[in-house]
VMD Tcl script that draws the C-alpha trace (Angstrom):
set ca {
  {12.25 -128.26 0.18}
  {9.33 -130.00 -1.43}
  {9.41 -131.18 -5.06}
  {7.07 -128.34 -6.22}
  {9.21 -125.71 -4.44}
  {12.29 -127.21 -6.20}
  {10.56 -126.91 -9.55}
  {9.74 -123.30 -8.89}
  {13.24 -122.54 -7.73}
  {14.71 -124.09 -10.84}
  {12.30 -122.27 -13.14}
  {13.26 -118.95 -11.53}
  {17.00 -119.67 -12.00}
  {16.45 -120.66 -15.66}
  {14.35 -117.54 -16.21}
  {17.28 -115.49 -14.82}
  {19.40 -116.78 -17.74}
  {21.20 -119.65 -16.09}
  {21.94 -122.49 -18.43}
  {21.46 -126.23 -18.13}
  {22.51 -128.97 -20.56}
  {19.51 -131.02 -19.64}
  {20.25 -134.64 -18.83}
  {24.10 -134.68 -18.72}
  {25.71 -137.55 -20.68}
  {22.38 -139.22 -21.32}
  {19.35 -138.84 -23.58}
  {16.89 -135.99 -23.00}
  {13.29 -137.10 -23.15}
  {9.93 -135.82 -21.90}
  {11.61 -135.60 -18.54}
  {14.22 -132.94 -19.47}
  {12.59 -130.53 -17.04}
  {13.58 -132.90 -14.22}
  {17.19 -132.82 -15.30}
  {17.24 -129.05 -15.63}
  {15.76 -128.82 -12.09}
  {18.47 -131.14 -10.83}
  {21.15 -128.97 -12.48}
  {19.85 -125.79 -10.85}
  {19.56 -127.43 -7.44}
  {23.10 -128.81 -7.67}
  {24.65 -125.63 -9.10}
  {23.15 -123.21 -6.60}
  {22.91 -125.53 -3.65}
  {19.63 -124.70 -1.81}
  {19.42 -128.44 -1.01}
  {21.92 -131.23 -0.36}
  {23.20 -133.35 -3.24}
  {21.20 -136.32 -2.01}
  {18.01 -134.25 -1.86}
  {18.59 -132.94 -5.36}
  {19.07 -136.47 -6.57}
  {15.88 -137.51 -4.82}
  {13.98 -134.67 -6.51}
  {15.33 -135.82 -9.89}
  {14.10 -139.39 -9.23}
  {10.70 -138.32 -7.93}
  {10.15 -135.91 -10.80}
  {10.92 -138.65 -13.33}
  {8.59 -141.00 -11.55}
  {5.85 -138.45 -11.89}
  {6.59 -138.36 -15.60}
  {5.85 -142.09 -15.73}
  {9.50 -143.07 -16.14}
  {10.09 -145.13 -12.94}
  {12.80 -147.41 -14.29}
  {14.74 -144.55 -15.88}
  {14.20 -142.55 -12.66}
  {16.17 -145.14 -10.65}
  {18.85 -145.45 -13.30}
  {19.34 -141.66 -13.41}
  {19.24 -141.44 -9.63}
  {21.92 -144.13 -9.45}
  {24.09 -142.34 -12.06}
  {23.72 -139.03 -10.21}
  {24.39 -140.57 -6.86}
  {27.38 -142.72 -7.86}
  {29.15 -140.66 -10.51}
  {28.24 -136.99 -10.23}
  {30.53 -136.38 -7.24}
  {33.34 -136.62 -9.76}
  {31.92 -133.88 -11.94}
  {32.19 -130.21 -11.06}
  {29.05 -128.10 -10.94}
}
mol new
graphics top color blue
foreach p $ca { graphics top sphere $p radius 0.5 }
foreach p [lrange $ca 0 end-1] q [lrange $ca 1 end] { graphics top cylinder $p $q radius 0.2 }
display resetview
C-alpha cells in the first residue's frame, strides 16, 4: 500500500466513526494526521506493523518534521509491540 492509499484508508476509517488518540503518549503537532493514519493502519491491519511505522515516518517527513519522524518511528518500532491495539 502506498502512502497516499494509506491516508485514504485512514480517512475512511475515521469517517466511519473510528476513534484515534492522535500521537499516543507524545505531543500532537501539525503532524497529528500522520499519527491518526498510523492508528488506523495498526488497528485494522491492512498492512504490517513495520509498513504502518514506515508510513508514519514518511508522512511526518513530508510534514517537514524529519527528526521527529525518526524519533516517532523508533518509538513505534521499539515500544508499541507492548501496547494493545
